[in-house]
C-alpha positions in Angstrom: 1.8 5.2 -11.2 -0.6 6.2 -14.1 -2.4 2.9 -13.8 -3.0 3.4 -10.1 -4.2 7.0 -10.5 -6.6 5.9 -13.3 -7.9 3.0 -11.2 -8.6 5.5 -8.3 -10.5 7.8 -10.6 -12.5 4.8 -12.0 -13.5 3.9 -8.5 -14.6 7.5 -7.8 -16.7 7.5 -11.0 -18.3 4.1 -10.1 -19.2 5.3 -6.6 -20.7 8.6 -8.0 -22.7 6.6 -10.6 -24.1 4.3 -7.9 -25.0 7.2 -5.5 -26.8 9.1 -8.3 -28.8 6.0 -9.1 -27.4 5.6 -12.6 -26.4 2.0 -11.7 -27.8 -0.2 -8.9 -25.9 -0.4 -5.6 -24.9 -3.9 -4.6 -25.6 -4.3 -0.9 -25.1 -7.2 1.4 -27.7 -7.2 4.2 -26.9 -9.3 7.3 -30.3 -9.7 9.0 -32.2 -12.6 10.6 -35.6 -10.8 10.5 -37.3 -10.9 7.1 -39.7 -8.1 8.1 -36.8 -5.7 8.9 -35.2 -6.7 5.7 -38.4 -5.7 3.8 -38.6 -2.4 5.7 -35.0 -1.6 4.7 -35.6 -2.3 1.0 -38.7 -0.1 1.2 -36.7 2.8 2.7 -34.2 2.6 -0.1 -37.0 2.6 -2.7 -38.7 5.6 -1.1 -35.4 7.5 -1.5 -35.4 6.4 -5.2 -32.1 4.7 -4.5 -31.9 1.7 -6.8 -30.2 -1.2 -5.1 -29.7 -4.9 -5.4 -29.9 -6.1 -1.8 -28.7 -9.7 -1.0 -30.0 -11.0 2.3 -27.9 -13.4 4.5 -29.0 -14.6 8.0 -26.0 -16.5 9.4 -22.3 -15.7 9.8 -21.4 -18.7 7.6 -23.7 -17.4 4.8 -22.2 -13.9 5.3 -18.6 -15.3 5.0 -19.6 -17.3 1.9 -21.2 -14.2 0.2 -18.0 -12.2 0.8 -15.8 -14.8 -0.8 -15.9 -12.3 -3.7 -15.8 -8.9 -1.9 -15.9 -7.1 -5.3 -19.5 -8.3 -5.7 -20.7 -5.7 -3.2 -20.4 -2.0 -2.7 -21.3 -2.0 1.0 -22.5 -4.1 4.0 -25.5 -3.4 6.1 -25.7 -5.5 9.3 -28.1 -5.9 12.3 -26.3 -5.8 15.7 -28.4 -8.5 17.5 -28.2 -11.7 15.6 -28.7 -15.4 16.5 -25.5 -16.5 18.3 -23.3 -13.6 17.2 -23.4 -9.8 16.7 -22.9 -7.5 13.8 -19.5 -6.5 15.3 -18.4 -10.2 15.1 -19.1 -10.0 11.3 -17.1 -6.7 11.2 -14.2 -8.2 13.1 -14.1 -11.1 10.6 -14.1 -8.7 7.6 -11.2 -6.8 9.2 -9.3 -10.1 9.8 -9.8 -11.0 6.1 -8.6 -7.6 4.9 -12.0 -6.9 3.3 -12.5 -3.2 2.9 -16.1 -2.3 2.4 -18.3 0.4 4.0 -20.0 -1.4 7.0 -23.1 0.2 8.5 -24.9 -1.1 11.5 -28.7 -1.0 11.0 -30.2 -2.1 14.3 -32.6 -1.3 17.0 -31.5 0.9 19.9 -28.1 -0.4 21.1 -27.0 2.4 23.4 -24.5 5.2 22.9 -21.7 3.3 24.5 -22.1 0.4 22.0 -22.3 2.8 19.1 -19.2 4.6 20.2 -17.3 1.3 20.6 -18.4 0.3 17.1 -17.1 3.6 15.7 -13.8 3.1 17.5 -13.4 -0.3 15.9 -13.8 1.3 12.4 -17.5 0.7 11.6 -18.6 3.3 9.0 -21.9 4.4 10.7 -25.0 3.4 12.6 -28.7 3.8 11.7 -31.6 3.1 14.1 -34.3 0.8 12.6 -36.8 3.3 13.9 -35.3 6.0 11.6 -34.6 4.1 8.3 -35.3 7.4 6.4 -31.7 8.3 7.4 -30.3 5.2 5.7 -29.9 6.5 2.1 -28.1 9.6 3.3 -25.8 7.6 5.7 -25.1 5.1 2.9 -24.2 7.8 0.4 -21.8 9.4 2.9 -20.2 6.1 3.8 -19.7 5.3 0.1 -18.1 8.7 -0.6 -15.8 8.4 2.4 -14.8 4.9 1.4 -14.0 6.1 -2.1 -12.0 9.0 -0.8 -10.0 6.7 1.4 -9.4 4.2 -1.4 -8.1 7.1 -3.6 -5.8 8.3 -0.9 -4.5 4.8 -0.3 -3.9 4.2 -4.0 -2.2 7.6 -4.3 0.0 6.8 -1.3 0.9 3.4 -2.8 1.7 5.0 -6.1 3.8 7.6 -4.4 5.7 5.0 -2.4 6.3 3.0 -5.6 7.5 6.1 -7.3 9.9 7.0 -4.5 11.2 3.4 -4.5 11.8 3.5 -8.2 13.6 6.9 -7.8 15.7 5.5 -5.0 16.6 2.5 -7.2 17.5 4.8 -10.1 19.6 7.0 -7.8 21.4 3.9 -6.5 22.0 2.6 -10.0 23.3 6.0 -11.1 25.6 6.3 -8.1 26.9 2.8 -8.7 27.5 3.7 -12.3 29.2 6.9 -11.4 31.5 5.1 -8.9 32.4 2.5 -11.5 33.1 5.1 -14.1 35.3 7.1 -11.7 37.3 4.0 -10.9 37.7 3.3 -14.7 38.8 6.9 -15.3 41.3 6.8 -12.4 42.7 3.5 -13.7 43.1 5.0 -17.2 44.8 8.1 -15.8 47.2 5.9 -13.8 48.0 3.5 -16.6 48.1 5.8 -19.6 48.7 9.4 -18.5 50.7 8.5 -15.4 52.8 6.1 -17.3 53.4 8.5 -20.1 54.4 11.3 -17.7 56.7 9.0 -15.8 58.4 8.1 -19.1 58.8 11.7 -20.1 60.3 12.5 -16.7 62.9 9.7 -17.2 63.8 11.0 -20.7 64.2 14.6 -19.4 66.3 13.4 -16.5 68.5 11.5 -19.1 68.9 14.7 -21.1 69.7 16.7 -18.0 72.6 14.4 -17.2 74.1 14.7 -20.7 73.6 18.4 -21.6 76.1 21.0 -20.6 74.7 24.2 -22.2 73.2 26.4 -19.5 70.2 27.5 -21.6 69.4 24.0 -22.6 69.6 22.8 -19.0 67.3 25.6 -18.0 64.7 24.5 -20.5 65.0 20.8 -19.3 64.7 21.9 -15.7 61.5 23.9 -16.6 60.1 20.9 -18.4 60.9 18.6 -15.5 59.1 20.9 -13.1 56.0 20.9 -15.4 56.0 17.2 -15.6 56.3 16.9 -11.8 53.3 19.3 -11.5 51.3 17.2 -14.0 52.1 14.0 -12.1 51.0 15.6 -8.9 47.7 16.8 -10.5 47.0 13.4 -12.0 47.6 11.7 -8.6 45.3 14.2 -7.0 42.6 13.6 -9.6 42.9 9.9 -9.2 42.5 10.1 -5.4 39.4 12.2 -5.9 37.9 9.9 -8.4 38.6 6.7 -6.6 40.8 6.9 -3.4 43.3 4.1 -3.7 43.8 4.4 0.1 40.4 2.8 0.5 42.1 -0.5 -0.4 43.7 -0.3 3.0 40.4 0.0 4.8 37.9 2.7 5.7 39.7 3.8 8.9 43.0 4.2 7.0 41.3 6.2 4.3 39.6 8.5 6.8 42.9 9.1 8.6 44.5 10.1 5.3 41.5 12.3 4.3 41.3 14.2 7.6 45.1 14.7 7.8 45.4 16.0 4.2 42.3 18.2 4.7 43.7 19.7 7.8 47.1 20.4 6.1 45.5 21.9 3.1 43.0 24.2 5.0 44.6 24.9 8.3 41.5 23.7 10.2 41.9 21.5 13.3 40.5 18.1 12.2 40.5 15.2 14.6 39.5 11.6 14.0 38.3 9.4 16.9 37.0 5.9 17.3 37.8 2.5 15.7 36.2 -0.2 13.6 36.0 -3.8 14.8 35.2 -5.1 11.3 38.4 -5.3 9.3 36.5 -5.2 6.0 33.2 -3.6 5.2 31.2 -3.9 1.9 33.0 -1.8 -0.7 29.9 0.3 -1.4 29.5 1.1 2.3 33.2 2.2 2.6 32.8 4.4 -0.5 29.5 5.9 0.9 31.1 6.6 4.3 34.3 8.1 2.7 32.3 10.3 0.3 30.0 11.5 3.2 33.0 12.6 5.3 34.7 14.2 2.2 31.5 16.1 1.3 30.9 17.1 4.9 34.4 18.5 5.2 33.9 20.4 2.0 30.7 21.9 3.3 32.5 22.9 6.5 35.1 24.8 4.5 32.5 26.5 2.2 29.8 27.4 4.7 30.5 26.7 8.4 33.2 29.4 9.2 34.5 26.8 11.7 37.9 26.3 13.2 37.6 22.7 14.5 36.0 19.6 13.1 35.6 16.3 15.0 35.0 13.0 13.2 33.7 10.0 15.3 33.7 6.5 13.8 32.1 3.4 15.3 30.6 0.0 14.2 29.1 -1.1 17.5 25.9 -3.2 17.5 26.1 -4.0 13.8 25.7 -0.3 12.9 28.3 1.8 11.2 28.0 5.3 12.6 30.0 8.3 11.5 29.5 11.8 13.1 31.1 14.9 11.6 30.7 17.8 14.0 32.0 21.4 13.6 32.1 24.5 15.8 30.9 26.8 13.1 28.0 29.2 12.7 25.4 26.4 12.3 22.3 26.9 10.2 18.5 27.5 10.4 16.2 25.2 8.6 15.6 27.7 5.8 19.4 28.1 5.3 19.7 24.3 4.8 17.0 24.4 2.2 18.8 27.2 0.3 22.6 26.9 0.3 23.3 23.3 1.2 20.2 21.5 0.0 21.7 19.7 -3.0 24.8 18.6 -1.2 22.8 17.3 1.7 20.3 15.7 -0.5 23.1 13.9 -2.3 24.4 12.6 1.0 21.0 11.4 2.0 20.5 9.6 -1.3 24.0 8.0 -1.0 23.2 6.8 2.6 19.9 5.3 1.4 21.6 3.5 -1.4 23.4 1.3 1.1 20.4 0.9 3.4 21.3 3.8 5.8 20.2 7.3 6.6 21.6 10.7 7.4 20.6 12.9 10.3 21.4 16.6 10.7 21.6 18.4 14.0 22.2 22.1 13.9 21.0 25.5 15.1 22.3 29.1 14.4 25.5 29.7 16.3 25.7 26.1 17.6 27.7 24.3 14.8 26.5 21.4 12.8 26.6 17.7 13.2 26.0 15.2 10.4 25.4 11.6 11.5 25.6 8.8 9.0 24.1 5.5 10.2 24.2 2.3 8.2 22.9 -1.1 9.5 25.6 -3.5 8.4 23.1 -6.3 7.9 21.1 -4.1 5.5 24.3 -3.0 3.8 25.3 -6.6 3.2 21.8 -7.3 1.8 22.2 -4.4 -0.6 25.6 -5.7 -1.7 24.2 -9.2 -2.3 21.4 -7.8 -4.5 23.9 -5.7 -6.4 26.1 -8.7 -7.1 23.1 -10.6 -8.4 
């Protein structure tokens, strides 16, 4: 990004130097009348604008001269030429992707023709009877061109920066999911196994002890072990839901049912998936989106009902989470839910999808996750590479 910004500033400095006369302008003049070419050069000299003007008379010579567009700062072209027009030359430049200020310097061609040229993107027009305007018009065209180049470079740099940020977010999210899976596996294998062994030993003691006080201590220890086992299983499900191994629909059924039981809210799940198996990253993104959306409903929405709709028609996975809560104004979204929603958007983008939010005060909120499955498959293939 620094290189792009520096290049943009260099271009700005170069244009300023040229306009101020500290370095000669390099102009390509498409003109088939040598007299008019001489008058143009004289107008530039009178304005004390130092310029190297290259004359070409035919379209073929014009195209050959622009084989290296960097050799020129701007193009000046007559409108009426032998067998073609200045606009034909401009159309060829556009087709070749050559971006240089292009000024028509011609006799009277009519307001309609001038307007048509401007609509096509020509920089400006100067009547040959008023060549004294040419230096000013040329300076303005060069400055405008430099500004547009800087804006384009800045836009490209911003796009590249956003893409790198998205790739970083995707990498971090993938790393987080893998780390969660590893931690869940360690909890299951190590802590879960150790607690299960302790529970068996305590049960063995309970069957063999007869003292009431000792039995009370064993019963208390068994209760704590049961509680620890339950907590470890809950942590494992939050880190990496094992129920996802049975498919996204089964995982969402379990998630909505347990959420409703825990919170007392009315949560319904509708729809079906035609695809038996989706890319693992898509399933995780969809599951986490619904999980985070339900958490937001509980924290902020003041809702009593939540409806979850699932579909994969037309090669798009679509999940809608709608509540009947208080909704939110745009400024509220920016304040209290911004980071959670931003995280959901980033997660959706990491699998090639997007997240839409529909809400208004007093009208509930609907989150819509959309993932093109072809794009998700491409992301998965890139990740595997």
